C-alpha positions in Angstrom: 11.6 8.0 9.9 11.1 8.5 13.6 9.1 6.2 15.9 6.6 8.9 16.5 6.0 9.2 12.7 5.7 5.5 12.3 3.0 5.4 15.0 1.1 8.2 13.4 1.6 10.6 16.4 3.2 13.2 14.2 2.9 13.6 10.4 4.8 11.0 8.3 6.9 12.2 5.4 4.8 12.1 2.2 6.6 10.0 -0.5 4.5 11.4 -3.4 5.4 8.4 -5.5 2.7 7.5 -8.1 1.0 4.1 -7.7 3.0 2.7 -10.6 6.4 3.3 -8.8 5.2 2.7 -5.2 6.3 0.1 -2.7 2.6 -0.2 -1.9 1.8 -1.7 -5.2 4.6 -4.3 -5.1 3.8 -5.4 -1.6 0.0 -5.3 -2.1 0.3 -7.4 -5.2 2.2 -10.1 -3.4 -0.4 -10.3 -0.6 -3.2 -13.0 -0.8 -6.1 -11.5 -2.7 -8.8 -12.6 -0.4 -10.7 -14.6 -3.0 -12.0 -18.2 -2.8 -8.9 -19.3 -4.8 -6.5 -17.1 -2.8 -8.0 -16.6 0.7 -6.9 -14.1 3.3 -6.8 -15.6 6.8 -6.4 -14.3 10.3 -2.9 -15.6 10.3 -2.1 -13.5 7.2 -3.5 -10.4 8.9 -1.4 -10.8 12.1 1.7 -12.4 10.7 3.9 -9.3 10.7 2.3 -7.5 13.7 4.2 -7.2 16.9 2.9 -9.2 19.8 1.0 -6.3 21.5 -0.7 -5.3 18.3 -1.5 -8.9 17.4 -3.1 -9.4 20.9 -5.4 -6.4 20.4 -6.4 -7.6 16.9 -7.2 -11.0 18.1 -9.3 -9.6 21.0 -11.3 -7.5 18.4 -11.6 -10.6 16.2 -13.0 -12.7 19.0 -15.4 -9.9 20.0 -16.8 -10.0 16.5 -17.3 -13.8 16.6 -14.5 -14.5 14.2 -15.8 -12.1 11.5 -12.6 -10.9 9.8 -14.4 -8.1 7.9 -16.1 -6.4 10.8 -13.1 -7.0 13.1 -10.7 -5.4 10.7 -12.7 -2.3 10.0 -13.4 -1.8 13.7 -9.7 -2.3 14.5 -8.7 0.3 11.9 -11.1 2.9 13.2 -9.5 2.7 16.7 -6.0 3.4 17.9 -4.3 1.8 14.9 -5.6 4.3 12.3 -2.5 6.4 12.7 0.2 3.7 12.1 -1.7 2.4 9.0 -1.9 5.9 7.6 1.8 6.5 8.3 2.7 3.4 6.4 0.6 4.5 3.4 1.6 8.1 3.3 5.3 7.4 3.6 5.2 4.4 1.3 7.7 2.8 3.7 8.2 -0.8 2.6 9.0 -2.0 6.1 5.9 -0.4 7.7 3.7 -1.5 4.8 4.7 -5.1 5.4 3.1 -5.0 8.9 -0.2 -3.7 7.6 -0.7 -4.7 4.0 -2.9 -7.8 4.7 -5.2 -5.7 6.9 -5.4 -3.0 4.1 -6.2 -5.7 1.5 -9.0 -7.1 3.7 -10.6 -3.6 4.4 -10.3 -2.7 0.7 -12.0 -6.0 -0.3 -14.8 -5.2 2.2 -15.3 -1.8 0.6 -15.4 -3.3 -2.9 -18.1 -5.7 -1.8 -20.2 -2.9 -0.3 -20.5 -0.1 -2.9 -22.6 2.9 -2.1 -26.3 2.6 -3.0 -26.8 6.3 -3.4 -24.8 9.3 -4.3 -23.4 11.3 -1.3 -21.8 14.6 -0.5 -19.1 13.9 2.1 -17.1 16.4 4.1 -13.6 16.0 5.7 -11.4 18.2 7.8 -7.9 17.5 6.6 -4.5 17.4 8.3 -3.0 19.1 5.2 -1.2 22.4 5.5 -1.9 25.4 3.3 1.3 24.5 1.4 0.0 21.0 0.7 -3.3 22.4 -0.5 -1.5 24.9 -2.8 0.1 21.9 -4.6 -3.2 20.4 -5.5 -4.2 21.6 -9.0 -7.8 22.2 -10.2 -9.2 20.2 -13.1 -6.7 17.4 -12.5 -7.1 13.8 -11.6 -5.1 12.4 -8.6 -4.9 9.2 -6.7 -5.2 9.5 -2.9 -2.2 8.2 -1.1 -4.0 7.2 2.1 -7.3 6.1 3.6 -9.8 9.0 3.5 -12.4 9.1 6.1 -15.2 11.6 5.6 -18.8 12.2 6.9 -22.1 12.6 5.1 -25.3 14.2 6.3 -23.3 16.4 8.7 -22.6 20.2 8.3 -19.2 21.7 9.0 -20.4 23.2 12.2 -21.2 19.7 13.5 -17.8 18.3 12.8 -15.5 18.7 15.8 -12.6 21.1 15.3 -10.4 18.4 17.0 -10.8 16.4 13.8 -8.1 17.4 11.2 -6.6 20.9 11.0 -8.0 24.4 10.8 -6.4 25.0 7.4 -7.8 22.6 4.8 -11.0 20.7 4.2 -12.5 18.6 1.4 -15.9 18.1 -0.1 -16.2 14.8 -2.0 -19.0 14.1 -4.4 -19.4 10.3 -4.5 -21.6 8.7 -7.2 -24.1 5.9 -6.6 -22.5 2.5 -7.0 -18.9 3.8 -6.4 -16.7 0.9 -5.5 -13.9 3.0 -4.1 -15.7 3.7 -0.8 -18.3 2.4 1.6 -20.3 3.5 4.6 -18.5 1.9 7.6 -20.8 3.3 10.2 -22.1 -0.1 11.3 -18.5 -1.4 11.8 -16.8 1.8 13.1 -16.0 2.5 16.8 -17.8 5.9 16.1 -21.1 4.9 14.5 -22.6 8.4 15.0 -20.1 10.0 12.6 -21.9 8.7 9.4 -18.4 7.7 8.2 -17.6 6.9 4.6 -14.2 5.4 4.0 -12.4 5.9 0.6 -9.7 3.4 0.0 -6.0 4.3 -0.8 -5.1 5.2 -4.3 -8.6 6.0 -5.3 -8.9 8.4 -8.3 -10.4 11.7 -7.6 -11.0 14.7 -9.9 -10.3 18.1 -8.5 -13.1 20.4 -9.6 -12.2 23.6 -7.8 -10.6 25.1 -4.7 -12.0 27.9 -2.7 -10.1 30.1 -0.3 -11.8 32.1 2.5 -10.7 34.4 5.3 -11.1 32.9 8.7 -10.2 33.7 12.3 -9.9 30.1 13.3 -6.2 29.7 12.4 -3.1 31.9 12.7 -2.7 32.3 8.9 -6.3 33.6 8.5 -7.0 31.4 5.5 -9.2 28.3 5.0 -9.0 26.3 1.8 -11.8 24.0 0.7 -11.1 21.5 -2.1 -14.0 20.2 -4.1 -13.5 16.8 -5.7 -15.4 14.1 -7.4 -14.5 10.4 -6.6 -14.4 8.3 -9.8 -16.7 5.3 -9.7 -14.0 2.6 -10.2 -10.2 3.3 -10.2 -9.1 -0.2 -11.1 -8.5 0.6 -14.8 -7.3 4.2 -14.2 -3.7 5.2 -15.1 -1.3 4.0 -12.3 1.1 6.9 -13.2 -1.4 9.6 -12.0 0.0 12.1 -9.5 -0.9 11.4 -5.9 -2.1 13.7 -3.1 -2.8 13.7 0.6 -6.3 14.3 1.7 
């Protein structure tokens, strides 16, 4: 895996391992759970970060008055979105070790802030047409990455610089879903109406639609329609995984 891939500057190799066989599950399970009995501390978050990254995290932490939750979400929505995604998508044990405590803390924040209403969320994906072709209709997958999407915004209002021109997703999220949360108040981009779906959430693929378009060289645009399951904690860990 190249340095550019590890930093999220170019696409990381997709491991496609199910959660049951993933490095993520092993490392995540060994991380402090962030409960009163097994707390997550700032030291846990930064323990495996290199010095320059640690310094930026600590700056964000202090700016949020030592609020680990808000600092971690804001930190993730900035320049370190790419490296965290690269670790998750590749399921690289070495990279995951650097980020797993941060991931655990963000996931815990999401679990504590379930959506209070049902939403339709849109996402422009970095997937290729080949990636989209591998996604099967009427099938339940787990998502192998963080999935950021927007609500209350039409496609025309989502910048073409976000994602690719080939694939997009429409997620139906039920009221009370614990797999995602509205992170607008903590994001560096509050105007995006951003909902964050945590890694390995279970989603059911309802249908795919393909349309002709002049916005990309292949002339095709695939839209994948999916329903986010309300709670993935008891869902089969052997489900296939997908990019989003």
